[in-house]
VMD Tcl script that draws the C-alpha trace (Angstrom):
set ca {
  {-9.78 -169.21 42.23}
  {-12.08 -170.43 39.49}
  {-12.55 -166.86 38.22}
  {-8.79 -166.29 38.16}
  {-8.21 -169.53 36.27}
  {-10.97 -168.69 33.79}
  {-9.55 -165.20 33.23}
  {-6.07 -166.63 32.70}
  {-7.47 -169.11 30.20}
  {-9.26 -166.32 28.31}
  {-6.08 -164.25 28.16}
  {-4.07 -167.20 26.86}
  {-6.72 -167.99 24.30}
  {-6.83 -164.39 23.14}
  {-3.06 -164.25 22.78}
  {-2.97 -167.54 20.91}
  {-5.71 -166.34 18.57}
  {-3.86 -163.07 17.96}
  {-0.64 -164.95 17.27}
  {-2.41 -167.20 14.79}
  {-3.92 -164.17 13.11}
  {-0.52 -162.49 12.91}
  {1.05 -165.53 11.24}
  {-1.89 -165.78 8.83}
  {-1.51 -162.11 7.87}
  {2.22 -162.59 7.31}
  {1.66 -165.55 5.02}
  {-1.01 -163.63 3.12}
  {1.37 -160.72 2.61}
  {4.08 -163.04 1.29}
  {1.59 -164.62 -1.11}
  {0.36 -161.27 -2.42}
  {3.93 -159.99 -2.74}
  {4.87 -163.00 -4.83}
  {1.82 -162.47 -7.01}
  {2.71 -158.81 -7.60}
  {6.22 -159.89 -8.62}
  {4.68 -162.21 -11.19}
  {2.31 -159.53 -12.46}
  {5.20 -157.07 -12.72}
  {6.19 -158.62 -16.02}
  {2.70 -157.93 -17.38}
  {2.29 -154.47 -15.82}
  {-1.42 -154.81 -15.16}
  {-1.62 -151.62 -13.11}
  {-5.25 -152.00 -12.05}
  {-4.69 -155.45 -10.55}
  {-1.29 -154.55 -9.08}
  {-2.68 -151.49 -7.30}
  {-5.63 -153.52 -6.01}
  {-3.23 -156.10 -4.54}
  {-1.11 -153.37 -2.96}
  {-4.19 -151.85 -1.35}
  {-5.21 -155.27 -0.04}
  {-1.69 -155.63 1.39}
  {-2.21 -152.37 3.25}
  {-5.49 -153.60 4.71}
  {-3.84 -156.85 5.80}
  {-1.06 -154.85 7.47}
  {-3.65 -152.93 9.48}
  {-5.16 -156.23 10.63}
  {-1.69 -157.62 11.39}
  {-0.84 -154.56 13.48}
  {-4.01 -155.03 15.51}
  {-3.22 -158.72 16.03}
  {0.41 -158.00 16.94}
  {-0.61 -155.69 19.80}
  {-2.57 -158.54 21.38}
  {-0.01 -161.30 20.77}
  {2.76 -162.22 23.25}
  {5.36 -159.46 22.97}
  {8.49 -161.58 22.54}
  {7.14 -164.13 20.10}
  {5.02 -161.56 18.31}
  {7.97 -159.24 17.70}
  {10.09 -162.17 16.49}
  {7.45 -163.08 13.92}
  {7.16 -159.45 12.82}
  {10.92 -159.08 12.29}
  {11.22 -162.39 10.45}
  {8.27 -161.47 8.27}
  {9.78 -158.06 7.49}
  {13.04 -159.72 6.45}
  {11.25 -162.31 4.31}
  {9.20 -159.66 2.49}
  {12.27 -157.61 1.66}
  {14.35 -160.58 0.51}
  {11.47 -161.64 -1.71}
  {11.16 -158.31 -3.53}
  {14.95 -158.12 -3.90}
  {14.74 -161.08 -6.30}
  {13.27 -158.75 -8.92}
  {14.58 -155.55 -10.43}
  {12.72 -152.29 -9.68}
  {9.14 -152.64 -10.92}
  {7.70 -149.15 -10.52}
  {10.59 -146.67 -10.75}
  {14.02 -146.29 -12.34}
  {15.35 -143.59 -9.98}
  {17.84 -145.97 -8.40}
  {19.90 -146.11 -11.59}
  {20.57 -142.38 -11.24}
  {21.70 -142.96 -7.65}
  {24.29 -145.51 -8.75}
  {25.36 -143.29 -11.65}
  {25.86 -140.27 -9.39}
  {28.00 -142.39 -7.08}
  {30.10 -143.60 -10.00}
  {30.52 -140.04 -11.32}
  {31.74 -138.84 -7.92}
  {34.05 -141.84 -7.72}
  {35.66 -140.58 -10.92}
  {36.25 -137.20 -9.25}
  {33.52 -135.37 -11.17}
  {30.81 -133.14 -9.71}
  {27.41 -134.74 -10.59}
  {25.75 -131.29 -10.72}
  {27.90 -130.22 -13.67}
  {27.25 -132.77 -16.42}
  {24.25 -134.71 -17.73}
  {24.83 -138.48 -17.96}
  {24.87 -138.39 -21.76}
  {27.73 -135.86 -21.82}
  {30.68 -137.11 -23.86}
  {33.03 -136.37 -20.94}
  {31.38 -139.23 -19.02}
  {31.52 -141.79 -21.83}
  {34.13 -143.89 -20.03}
  {31.67 -144.53 -17.18}
  {28.89 -145.92 -19.35}
  {27.96 -149.58 -19.03}
  {25.20 -151.86 -20.26}
  {23.23 -151.99 -17.00}
  {23.15 -148.60 -15.25}
  {23.53 -146.00 -17.99}
  {20.77 -147.26 -20.35}
  {18.21 -147.09 -17.52}
  {18.90 -143.54 -16.31}
  {15.90 -141.26 -16.76}
  {16.40 -137.82 -18.33}
  {19.96 -138.88 -19.18}
  {20.32 -136.55 -22.14}
  {19.10 -133.27 -20.64}
  {19.05 -133.33 -16.82}
  {21.83 -133.15 -14.29}
  {21.17 -134.77 -10.95}
  {18.47 -133.37 -8.69}
  {19.51 -135.00 -5.41}
  {20.92 -132.80 -2.59}
  {24.42 -133.24 -1.11}
  {23.68 -135.67 1.73}
  {22.04 -138.01 -0.76}
  {25.09 -137.59 -3.03}
  {27.45 -138.48 -0.19}
  {25.39 -141.61 0.44}
  {25.52 -142.59 -3.26}
  {29.27 -142.12 -3.30}
  {29.78 -144.17 -0.13}
  {27.61 -147.07 -1.30}
  {29.21 -147.32 -4.74}
  {32.63 -147.66 -3.10}
  {31.39 -151.13 -2.07}
  {29.47 -151.96 -5.22}
  {28.22 -149.95 -8.20}
  {25.00 -151.89 -8.61}
  {21.33 -151.52 -7.81}
  {21.58 -154.53 -5.48}
  {24.26 -152.83 -3.38}
  {22.22 -149.63 -3.31}
  {19.03 -151.42 -2.27}
  {20.84 -153.34 0.46}
  {22.27 -150.08 1.80}
  {18.79 -148.56 1.83}
  {17.45 -151.61 3.67}
  {20.25 -150.95 6.15}
  {18.72 -147.51 6.67}
  {15.42 -149.25 7.31}
  {17.00 -151.40 9.99}
  {18.18 -148.28 11.83}
  {14.72 -146.75 11.41}
  {13.10 -149.86 12.87}
  {15.49 -149.97 15.84}
  {14.79 -146.33 16.61}
  {11.06 -146.95 16.23}
  {11.17 -149.83 18.71}
  {12.90 -147.66 21.30}
  {10.48 -144.77 20.74}
  {7.49 -147.10 21.15}
  {8.97 -148.34 24.42}
  {9.59 -144.81 25.69}
  {6.08 -143.76 24.72}
  {4.65 -146.64 26.73}
  {3.30 -148.50 23.71}
  {3.73 -152.17 22.79}
  {6.78 -152.59 20.58}
  {4.76 -154.92 18.35}
  {3.10 -151.77 16.97}
  {6.23 -151.64 14.80}
  {4.32 -154.06 12.55}
  {2.70 -150.95 11.06}
  {6.09 -150.10 9.55}
  {7.80 -153.47 9.21}
  {5.03 -155.05 7.12}
  {3.67 -151.94 5.44}
  {3.69 -152.46 1.65}
  {4.94 -148.93 0.94}
  {8.48 -149.37 2.36}
  {8.59 -152.99 1.19}
  {8.06 -151.97 -2.43}
  {9.41 -148.42 -2.56}
  {12.62 -149.17 -0.65}
  {13.49 -152.86 -0.91}
  {12.32 -153.17 -4.52}
  {12.37 -149.72 -6.11}
  {15.21 -148.53 -3.90}
  {14.20 -144.95 -3.14}
  {16.61 -142.75 -1.23}
  {13.72 -141.57 0.91}
  {14.81 -144.43 3.21}
  {17.90 -142.40 4.13}
  {15.85 -139.27 4.77}
  {13.37 -141.26 6.85}
  {16.20 -142.74 8.94}
  {17.63 -139.28 9.66}
  {14.22 -137.87 10.58}
  {13.63 -140.80 12.93}
  {17.05 -140.32 14.54}
  {16.12 -136.66 14.94}
  {12.84 -137.66 16.60}
  {14.72 -139.97 18.94}
  {17.15 -137.20 19.89}
  {14.26 -134.78 20.42}
  {12.58 -137.24 22.75}
  {15.84 -137.31 24.72}
  {15.69 -133.48 24.92}
  {18.72 -133.02 22.68}
  {17.04 -130.53 20.41}
  {20.11 -129.11 18.68}
  {21.42 -132.56 17.81}
  {17.90 -133.49 16.68}
  {17.84 -130.44 14.43}
  {21.18 -131.45 12.90}
  {19.91 -134.95 12.13}
  {16.72 -133.61 10.60}
  {18.61 -130.99 8.61}
  {20.70 -133.78 7.12}
  {17.45 -135.55 6.26}
  {16.16 -132.41 4.54}
  {19.36 -132.42 2.46}
  {18.27 -135.82 1.17}
  {14.65 -134.92 0.40}
  {13.68 -131.28 1.14}
  {9.96 -131.87 1.72}
  {10.73 -133.09 5.27}
  {11.73 -129.58 6.32}
  {8.58 -128.96 8.37}
  {9.69 -131.56 10.94}
  {12.40 -129.15 12.10}
  {9.75 -127.03 13.78}
  {9.28 -129.74 16.42}
  {12.87 -129.18 17.59}
  {12.69 -125.40 17.93}
  {11.71 -123.41 21.00}
  {10.74 -119.72 20.90}
  {13.54 -117.18 20.87}
  {16.26 -119.83 20.73}
  {18.29 -118.93 17.61}
  {20.89 -121.65 18.05}
  {18.89 -124.20 16.06}
  {18.33 -122.02 12.94}
  {22.02 -121.06 12.93}
  {23.15 -124.68 13.31}
  {20.80 -125.84 10.55}
  {22.11 -123.10 8.26}
  {25.70 -124.08 9.04}
  {24.94 -127.75 8.28}
  {23.43 -126.81 4.94}
  {26.39 -124.66 3.92}
  {28.93 -127.29 5.03}
  {27.19 -130.04 3.04}
  {27.07 -127.96 -0.15}
  {30.72 -126.79 0.00}
  {32.17 -129.88 -1.76}
  {29.89 -129.26 -4.76}
  {30.15 -125.47 -5.10}
  {32.38 -125.69 -8.18}
  {29.11 -126.28 -10.07}
  {28.30 -122.63 -9.40}
  {24.67 -121.67 -9.92}
  {23.92 -125.24 -11.06}
  {24.63 -126.65 -7.59}
  {20.90 -127.34 -7.12}
  {20.94 -129.50 -10.22}
  {17.77 -130.17 -12.18}
  {15.47 -128.92 -9.41}
  {15.06 -125.32 -10.61}
  {16.09 -125.82 -14.23}
  {13.40 -128.32 -15.13}
  {11.93 -130.51 -12.39}
  {9.56 -127.95 -10.90}
  {8.26 -127.22 -14.40}
  {7.93 -130.87 -15.44}
  {6.04 -131.81 -12.29}
  {3.65 -128.87 -12.62}
  {4.73 -127.00 -9.51}
  {5.62 -123.80 -11.35}
  {2.27 -123.70 -13.11}
  {0.41 -124.98 -10.07}
  {-1.15 -127.99 -11.78}
  {1.12 -130.28 -9.75}
  {-0.93 -129.32 -6.68}
  {-4.16 -131.27 -6.79}
  {-6.35 -128.54 -5.29}
  {-5.07 -125.93 -7.74}
  {-5.49 -128.28 -10.69}
  {-8.99 -129.31 -9.65}
  {-10.06 -125.69 -9.05}
  {-8.88 -124.70 -12.52}
  {-10.78 -127.57 -14.12}
  {-13.98 -126.84 -12.20}
  {-13.86 -123.04 -12.06}
  {-11.63 -122.21 -15.04}
  {-8.46 -120.26 -14.42}
  {-8.73 -118.00 -11.37}
  {-6.17 -115.14 -11.31}
  {-3.66 -115.52 -8.51}
  {-4.93 -119.00 -7.56}
  {-1.45 -120.53 -7.21}
  {-0.18 -117.64 -5.08}
  {-3.29 -117.88 -2.90}
  {-2.84 -121.62 -2.44}
  {0.86 -121.31 -1.56}
  {0.06 -118.53 0.90}
  {-2.66 -120.68 2.51}
  {-0.30 -123.66 2.77}
  {2.52 -121.56 4.23}
  {0.17 -119.86 6.72}
  {-1.34 -123.17 7.86}
  {1.96 -124.96 8.26}
  {3.52 -121.89 9.86}
  {0.68 -121.49 12.35}
  {0.85 -125.18 13.23}
  {4.63 -124.98 13.67}
  {4.33 -121.95 15.96}
  {1.60 -123.57 18.02}
  {3.76 -126.65 18.49}
  {6.81 -124.55 19.38}
  {4.93 -122.48 21.96}
  {2.87 -125.26 23.56}
  {5.09 -128.37 23.37}
  {5.57 -130.13 26.70}
  {8.56 -132.30 25.62}
  {6.83 -135.55 26.55}
  {7.88 -138.41 24.22}
  {4.30 -139.00 23.03}
  {3.77 -135.31 22.31}
  {7.09 -134.86 20.51}
  {6.59 -137.76 18.12}
  {2.99 -136.80 17.47}
  {4.02 -133.22 16.72}
  {6.50 -134.42 14.12}
  {3.86 -136.68 12.58}
  {1.37 -133.80 12.45}
  {3.86 -131.48 10.73}
  {4.82 -134.10 8.12}
  {1.21 -135.07 7.40}
  {0.10 -131.47 7.00}
  {2.99 -130.66 4.67}
  {2.30 -133.68 2.48}
  {-1.38 -132.83 2.41}
  {-0.66 -129.43 0.86}
  {2.17 -130.71 -1.35}
  {-0.06 -133.50 -2.76}
  {2.84 -135.40 -4.37}
  {2.36 -137.33 -7.60}
  {4.39 -140.37 -6.52}
  {3.71 -142.90 -3.75}
  {7.23 -142.94 -2.31}
  {6.93 -139.33 -1.14}
  {4.67 -140.64 1.64}
  {7.27 -143.06 3.02}
  {8.33 -140.67 5.77}
  {4.95 -140.88 7.51}
  {4.95 -144.69 7.78}
  {7.15 -144.96 10.92}
  {4.89 -142.40 12.60}
  {1.70 -144.40 12.09}
  {2.15 -146.06 15.46}
  {3.70 -142.96 17.06}
  {0.99 -140.41 16.36}
  {-0.12 -140.63 12.74}
  {-3.02 -143.00 13.21}
  {-5.89 -142.97 10.72}
  {-4.58 -140.08 8.55}
  {-1.16 -141.74 8.20}
  {-2.73 -145.10 7.32}
  {-5.01 -143.40 4.80}
  {-2.36 -141.41 3.02}
  {0.36 -144.09 3.03}
  {-1.81 -146.98 1.81}
  {-3.93 -144.83 -0.49}
  {-0.75 -143.47 -2.09}
  {-0.62 -146.57 -4.28}
  {-3.59 -145.16 -6.21}
  {-1.14 -142.66 -7.69}
  {0.20 -145.46 -9.87}
  {-3.11 -145.30 -11.71}
  {-2.54 -141.66 -12.71}
  {1.00 -141.68 -14.08}
  {1.77 -140.54 -16.76}
  {-1.80 -139.38 -17.49}
  {-2.66 -136.13 -15.71}
  {-6.15 -135.88 -17.14}
  {-9.41 -137.16 -15.68}
  {-7.86 -140.20 -13.96}
  {-5.35 -137.92 -12.26}
  {-8.07 -135.68 -10.86}
  {-10.21 -138.59 -9.71}
  {-7.57 -140.61 -7.90}
  {-5.73 -137.63 -6.46}
  {-9.12 -136.42 -5.29}
  {-9.86 -139.76 -3.63}
  {-6.52 -139.69 -1.80}
  {-6.71 -136.05 -0.77}
  {-10.39 -136.27 0.17}
  {-9.99 -139.43 2.24}
  {-6.98 -137.95 4.00}
  {-8.83 -134.71 4.76}
  {-11.85 -136.58 6.11}
  {-9.62 -138.74 8.34}
  {-7.92 -135.67 9.77}
  {-11.17 -133.76 10.36}
  {-12.91 -136.73 11.96}
  {-9.95 -137.32 14.24}
  {-9.76 -133.66 15.28}
  {-13.53 -133.46 15.75}
  {-13.54 -136.45 18.07}
  {-10.50 -135.60 20.13}
  {-9.36 -132.05 19.52}
  {-5.99 -131.31 17.90}
  {-4.08 -133.12 20.65}
  {-6.56 -135.65 21.99}
  {-5.88 -138.82 23.87}
  {-7.60 -141.79 22.16}
  {-6.01 -145.24 22.07}
  {-5.94 -147.65 19.15}
  {-4.23 -148.57 15.94}
  {-6.38 -146.36 13.72}
  {-6.41 -143.24 15.87}
  {-3.99 -140.55 16.94}
  {-2.22 -142.86 19.36}
  {-0.82 -141.38 22.52}
}
mol new
graphics top color blue
foreach p $ca { graphics top sphere $p radius 0.5 }
foreach p [lrange $ca 0 end-1] q [lrange $ca 1 end] { graphics top cylinder $p $q radius 0.2 }
display resetview
């Protein structure tokens, strides 16, 4: 009886300690967030990035504490903390990006019955839509039509029917986050994991800043991918493919996740995905060959993807080895072969267990982002919900380390190579160490591993 009482006391003490630690982490995150808001007026990038990295480390500690805290009270604290962080950053305009102004503009243009793929914002035909808040802050206003695919455009149009402002747009994107979090909680439950692992998403500084403050539409894509994952876990693969296809038509780099929904020799999914794509583009086809907007006419060139310098490994190889003939083609072939082989392995060996399905999606997304090596932190948002579902150490590394990219823009010289190298190298090491210890589909437990 004494042993039982002592064990009960130890468990209660451990839970109380974890709860105290969780609250302390939440307060620390609020303090750092407030400090970053103050520094935003100064734009001291070195200090801001340092604070964001510290926030990521605190979130890791908070996630560990949350898994040991009482489930009900712990989850309540996590949700209240997530709400407080987002309301706090909403008090300030976007600090790190002006993309949201284009979102609102595209919605306004569609509200006026005009195809956003046809005219640049500075076109005289759109003069009646110009204001003193949105129009002056649109990037590339004088030479670029919109770049965002049709599902994103439909979202912009719908949101601006309620309010043509960045506040309305950010609130709508936070609404997408709420759906993502609800889906995540259910997936954690179905995978047999404590729902308090959702702290890894709810308090992660990347969605706090890149969605609630900067207002990136990646929140919509992430929501659709998560809904697709949820449907796949429920063995509704065609419906899952539809949801993910809609997500791809928000941000195309999520396309690899579709492979987790496909089974060999079943051609229904590719046909349905193709039909979804065609149906979504039909309302905008009067733009003709310009229906893809600025993507092919300028964006790929500006971001260095046509030349290859936008890919860190290609850029670094050219700096270190001088220009190697066919290097870009070789890199793209290697990326396609690796992702393709991984997708086929998943398709042919998947067992449809919830843990396996979510981890497969995380693996596909992480591998794609590794080869894509984006130049902007918000591209890594999609991996954050999968940290607790199968991303583990690589997802933590790439999502927190992504803030280092703010030290490179707009300089793509030595600083670019160094910090992109740090991110890519750390991510690669995390993946290799994880695979070495467990095999590609191992079974370790823990916040920083490939959780199962």
